[in-house]
N, C-alpha and C positions, 0 to 999 in steps of 0.2 A: 361614603361617609367619612368624615375626618375624625380621626381618633382624638381622644382627650389629650394625649401626649403631644400630638402634632399641633393641636390648637394652642396648647400652653407654650410650645416652642415659638409658634408664630406670634403670640401675644408678647412674649419676652423680646423678640426681635423688634417689634413695633415700639415697645418701651425703650429699648436701647437706641433706636433712631431718634425718638423724641428727646432722650437725654442728651444726645449729641447736639441736636438743634438748640435746646435750651442752654446747654453749656456754652454755646457761641455767644449768647446774650450775657451770661455770667462773665465771660472773659473780655467783653468789649468795654473799654474804658470810656467810651463816648455815651454810655447809658448811665443815668443817675444811679448812685450807690444804693439807694433804697430799693430800686427795681432789681438791680443785680443781686442784692441780698435775698429778696423774695424768690427770684428765679433759682438761686442756689438752694433755698429751702425746698423748692419743688423737686430739684434734681435729687437732693438727699432723700426726700420722701419716695421717689420712684426707685431709688436704689435699695431702700429698706425691704428686707425679705419677709418681715413679719406678716403684714396683711397680704391677701391675694393680689395678683397683678391687676385684676379688675377694680378692686377697691383703691389701690394706689393710683390707677389711671383716673378714676372718678375724682379723687382728692386733688390730683394735679390739674385736671380740667377746671375744677371749681376755682382753684387758686390762680391759674393762668387767666381765666376770664375776668377775675377781679383785678389782676395786675394790668391787663390790657385796657381797662377802663380808666386807668390813671392818666390824667392829662400831661404828666411829665414824661411819659413813655414816648420816645421818638417814633415816628411813623414806621421806619424800617424795622424797628424792634417789635412793634405791635404786629406787623405782618409775620415776622418770624415766630412770635408766640402763637399766633393763630394757626400757623403751619403745624406747630407741635400739637396744638389742641386737635387739629384735624386728624393727625396720626393716632393720637390717644383715643379718639372717639371710635376708632376701628377695633379697639380691644373689647372682646366679648368673652365671657366665660361659659 
């Protein structure tokens, strides 16, 4: 059985991987500014330590799914955001 501390460490590692992926979208100047701004807000939300990691992941998933539906998002960025969502969906408390 996995201890609570090990699960928390694993969840934090998954969140960190998702942050790195989303940060790639934020730093890419080929992506429209409004999309980069929304991605930056998601990164900031994931870095905030106030709510639990599960709540932060759920909020990020919701925001990323909304962003990925925007027709202005280039297809390569959409796939990148889906990859981050896939990682975040693995976070369980």
